[in-house]
N, C-alpha and C positions, 0 to 999 in steps of 0.2 A: 218283603219286597223293600222295605225302607233300610233293611239291613245291607242288602244287595247295592242299594242305590248309594249308601254311603261307603262302602268298600269300593264301588267303582269310581266315585269321584276321589276318594283318597290314592286309588291306584293312578288316575290321572295326574293328579298334583304331584305324586311321587315322580312319574316319567317326565314331567314337565320341568321340575326343578332339577332332576338329574341331568336332562339335556342342556337347561342353561348352566349348570356347574361345568358339563364337559365342554360345552362350546367356550366358556370362560377360561377353563384350563388350557384349551388348544390355543386360543389367542395368547395367553399369557407366556406358554411356551414358546409360540412363534416371535413374540416380542423379545423374550429372553435369547432366544437364537440369533435374532437380528443383533441385540445388544452385543453378544458373544462375537459376531462375526465382525461387526465394525469396531470393536476393541482391538480384536487381533490384527486387522488390517490397518487401523490408525496407529497402533504401537509400531508396527512393521515400518509404516511410511514415516512416521513421526522420528524413529530412529535413524532411518536412513537419511532423512533431510536435515536432522540434527547434525549428523557428521559432514554431510555435504555443504550445509550452510555456514557450519564453523570453518570449514577449509576455504570458503569462499570468502568469508570476511577476513581470514588470516591472509589470504593472497591480496586482496584489495588493501589492507593495513601495510602490508610489506611494500607493495607497489608505491603507495602515497609515501611512505616513510623513506624510500629509496629514492623517490623523485624530488623530494623536498632537500635531500642531502646531496643530490647530483642535478643542477639546475638544467644539465644538457640534455635530460630528458624530454624537456619541452620541444627541444629541436627535431625530436623523433615524432612529433604529432603527426605530421604528413605521412610518414612512413606507417605509423600505427593506422592512420584512417584507411590507407590503401589496403593494407591487411585484413582489416574488418571487411570491407568491401569484397575482397577477393574470397574470404571465408564463406560468405554468404552466398558469393556467385558458385563458388566450387561444391557446395552442398545443395545448390538447386533451391536456395530459399531467397530468390531474388526479391520478391515482394513481402519482407518480413513486416507483421503488423504489430509485432511486440506484445505488450500487454492486452491491446485490444483484441488480439486473436483469441487470448486465453479467455476473456470476457465472452466473445461471441461463442466460444466452443460450449460454454455453460447452457447455451440456447440451441445447440446443435446446428448453429449457423457457419459453423468453421471446424475443421479438423486440425488438430496440433501435430505437426510433423514430429518425426522421431528426433531429428537434429536440434529441436528447439532448445533443450536443456544444455547440451555441451556447447552450443553456438553461444548463448547469452553468458555462460559462464566465462568463457575465454574472451569474448568481445569485451565485456565489461572490465574485466582485469586489465586489457590492452587500453582501453579508454582512460582508465585512473592512472595507469603507469604513465601514458604521455600528458595527463594533465586535462582531460576533458572534464567540463563542468556538469557532472550527472550525479546520480544517487545510485541507491543499491536496491530499492524496494521493487522497482520495474524487472530487475533481474531475479528478484527473489520470487515474485509472483509467476513469471515465466519459467524459471527453475522448478518451483514446486508443482506448477500445473503440468509441465512437460514431463517431469518424472512419475507423477500420478497418472497421467494418461497413459504412459508406457506400462505402468503396473497394471491398470485396468485392461489393457489389450492383452497383456500377458494371461490374465485370469478369465478373459472372454466375459466380461461383465455387460450387463444390460447398459444402454445409453444414458438411461437416468440415473442408474447406481453410479456410472463413470462419473456424471456431473458433480456428484456427492463427493467422490473420491478426489475429483479436480479441487474443488473448494477445500477439502482436507489437506491437499498438498500445497495449496496457497497459503493456508493458515500456519502450517508447520515451518514452512520456508521464512515467512515473514517473522514468525515468532523467533525460530534459531538466530536470524540475522539482526534483529532489533531488541530480542529479550523482552518483548512485551506478549506474553502469551494469552492474556485476557482480550486485548484489544486485537490482537492477529486473529482470533478465533471469530470475533464478532465482525472484524473487517472482511474477511472472506465470504462471509454470508450476506453482507450488507452492501457490497460494492458494484455487483453485478446488475441488481434490479432495485433502484431506489424508490423507497416506500413500502417495500416488502422485504422480509426477511426469510431466507431459507431454512426454517426451523427443521427440516428432515435431515440437515446436514450438521445439527447441533452437537451430536455425541460425536461423531468422527473429527468434526473441526476441533472441539474442545480437546479431546484426548491427544490428537495428533500435535496440536500446538504445545498442550503442556509438556509432551514428551520431549518434542524438538527443543524447546528451552531448557529442560532438564539434562539432556545429553550435551547441548552448547555448553551450558554450565560446567558440566563435569569435565568437559575438553578444556577448559579454561577461558571462555569467552565471558568478559564480565557484563555485568549489569549496566544498562544505559541508564543513568539516573541524573538528574540536575539538581543543585540545591538553590532554592529560589528563597531570597530573603530582600527585604522585609515583605511580609504578607500581612498588611492590614486588615482589619476586620470589614467584611462586606457591609458598608453603610449606604444611605441613598445617593450621596455624591459620588462615591466611589463606584457604585453600580452605574451611575449615569456616564462616568469616565468609561468605564468598561463597555458599556453599549455602544458610546462614540467610537471606540476602538475597534468593536465588532462591525459597524458601519463601513469604517475606512478598510477594514481588512476584507471585507465581503467585495468592494470595488476593486482592491488589489488582487484578489483572487482572481476575478473576471479578466482584468487587464494581463495577469500572468498567463492564464489558459489562452487568451485571445492571441498574445505575443508568439507563445509556444506553436498553436496551430497554424497561424500565418505565416510565421516564418518557415515552417515545414513547406507548407504549401506553396509560397513563392520560390523557395529554392528549387522544389521539385519541378516547378513550372517553368523557370528560367535557365536552370542548369540541369538538364535531363541526364547528363551522364554521371551516374554515382560516384566515379572516381575523380571527376573534375569537381562535384560537388563536395565531396569530403575534403579534398586539397584546398578548396575556397574557403571551407569552414576553418581548416587549420590555420591557414594564413590570416584570417580575420581574428581569430583566438589569440594567436601570437603577437599580433599587432595591438590587440587591445591592453594584454599584459604589459607589453613594452610601453605604451602609452602612459598606463596608469602606473607603472612600477610597481606591481604588486602581484603575488600569487595567491592572495587570498580567495580569488573568485574562481580559481581551478580546483578539481577535484569534489568531494563531496562539503567542504567548507566547514567540517567539523569543529575545527579550533575557533572558527568565528562565531558559530552557534554557541559554543561555550562562554565565549567573552561577552556575547549579547545578554545570555542569561545571568552572567555577573553584572550586567548594567554598562558595558561597554561595546560601542558600536558607532562607526562613522556614519553620517547622514546619509551618503548616497549608496551605502552597501546594498540594500535592497534592490535598487534599480539596476546596478552593474550585474548583479547575479540573474536577475531575469534575463538579461540580453546574453550573458555567456553561455547560460543553461540553453537558451533558445537556438542558439548557433551551434552549440554543440549536439544537441539531438537532432535539429533539423538538417544539420549537414550529414548526418549518417553514423555519428558516434552512438554507442549502446550504454544504457544504465536507466535511470529512474529519475522522475520528477518530484517525487514526495520529499527527499532529502533537501533538494533545492528550494521547495516550498517552505520546508522548516527554516531555511536560512533565512529567506525573504521575511517570512512571518516574525522571526525573532529579532532581525535587525531593525525591521519597521517597528515593532511593539516596543523596543528598547529606545528608538528615536521618539516615539509618542510618550513614554515614560518621562524622557529627558525634558520635553516640553511641557506636559501638563503637569509635572510634579509628582504622579502616582509613581510608585516603585517600579524603575526601568527593569530591574530583574522580573518582577511579577508580570510586567506587560510584554516582556520578550516571551515568556512561557505561554503567556494568554494569546499573544499574537500566533505562535506556533501553531496552536490548536485552531485558531481561527481560520488561519490560512488552509492547513491540512482539511479541516471541514469544507471549505469552500470550493476546494478544487477536487476533492473525492466525492462531496455529498454525503459523507458517511458520519452522521452525528453521533451515534451511538458509540462507535469504534473510536471515534475522536475523544470522548468522553472517558472511556475505559483507558485508553492510552496517556491521557493528561494524567490521570490518577497514578498510573504505573510509572511515568517519568519524572513528576514533580510531586507526588504525594498527596494527601488528602486536602491539605491547607488551601492547595489552588483550585481544588475541584468547584466549589461555588462560582468564582470568577470563569473558570473554563465552561463551566455549564451555560451560564449566561452569554458569553461571547460566541460560543458554538450554535447556540438557538439564533442569534441574530445573523450570524455569517451564513447558516443553512438557508435561513428564508431570503436573505437579500441577494446570495449569490445566483439566484436564479436556475437556469437550466444549463448553465456553464459547467464545464468539467475537463479534467484531463484525458480521460477515455472516451473516445468517440463511439465506442461500442456499448457503453453505460446506456441503460433505459431508465425513464422515469415512469412508473406505473401509478402513482399518486401525484396529485397536483401538490405543490408546495405552499399554495396561497388558500385553496378551498379544500373542502371534504369531497373529492370526487375523483375518480379514476381518470387517467390520462394516459396517452401512449406517446411521450416526448423522447427525442434523441437528444444527445448532448450537442448543444449549440457550439459552433466553431468560430 
């Protein structure tokens, strides 16, 4: 009887552990299958967007260089503006919401039209050719999200899987255009829902981002790097100066967001016809350039950013750039707001360094990251991008200023469809929309 009982228990244990082993093996195989699936999809998407992103940057670089050599291109701004409005009208995309539509699609609150990717590609190039004050990243997010959405539709993917694919496309396009693969991967997961990270998209975002950056490098797109000097050791006094810069930059990020949103709102309210609106914006931009006798505030302003990081900037540069960008985007031209925020942060930071005696070069770099964090509400992405753009020496300063800017910028931001799921001030769940 005892022998039978022992054999029976041994048999039960055997079947119990065999069942656990088989379940573990099955789960492991399913996870490996999922890893293989996302790896293949991400490699394909990253490769495609690496090529597309490189060509996009090359087209913008050519347009900018051509415009700088032929100043008559600025006279084509009204024509270019009308062409952009016509393109959106003829493709039945009259109510284009830009990057906000991509963010809303991550919550299944909007559908991305097929024409999104080609439209933003062409219209952003036109904007830069005629001198509109805009960036490239808005186009990158729309380009990546639009192509990823098309890819997901072709594969008949589930809605939730398509959300992950869209984030993967956003990270790939951002990485190809800015050559910051680590920051791009984190930014795509962080920007939609502030306070929560979409970790389910970690593998596809990382693989597509690294792939796109690698392809862009092989196609000749250089890394975007800035040399910051001098970088003093972080001490109590320099830390206090950095915190003060973070306070100013958080306020400036709120002002920048409010100017952008209010300008767009009032231009649409008082000039309802999109053709007249973009013609009015063109006239204002040309007039401002004529009055200030400079072309520094047109286009991306990359040369001014580079000078600021080298410690050179006029005191009013950040003010004019905010207004140039607000009129450009509010009037109907296409592009992004992040590179202009880099411009504003770099020139203001440089000015802060010149006044306080802290390294203007360092302050320009730190100001860039403070403004970026303040307008996007993405502190982790800001930190990683700072390390990729400026090197490890600036990271302690950037970490400090990012923390301050994130806290004090409140619930303001560039993207109206961004959602805040955790409070910035207390440990509690919230459900805030971006303030306008």
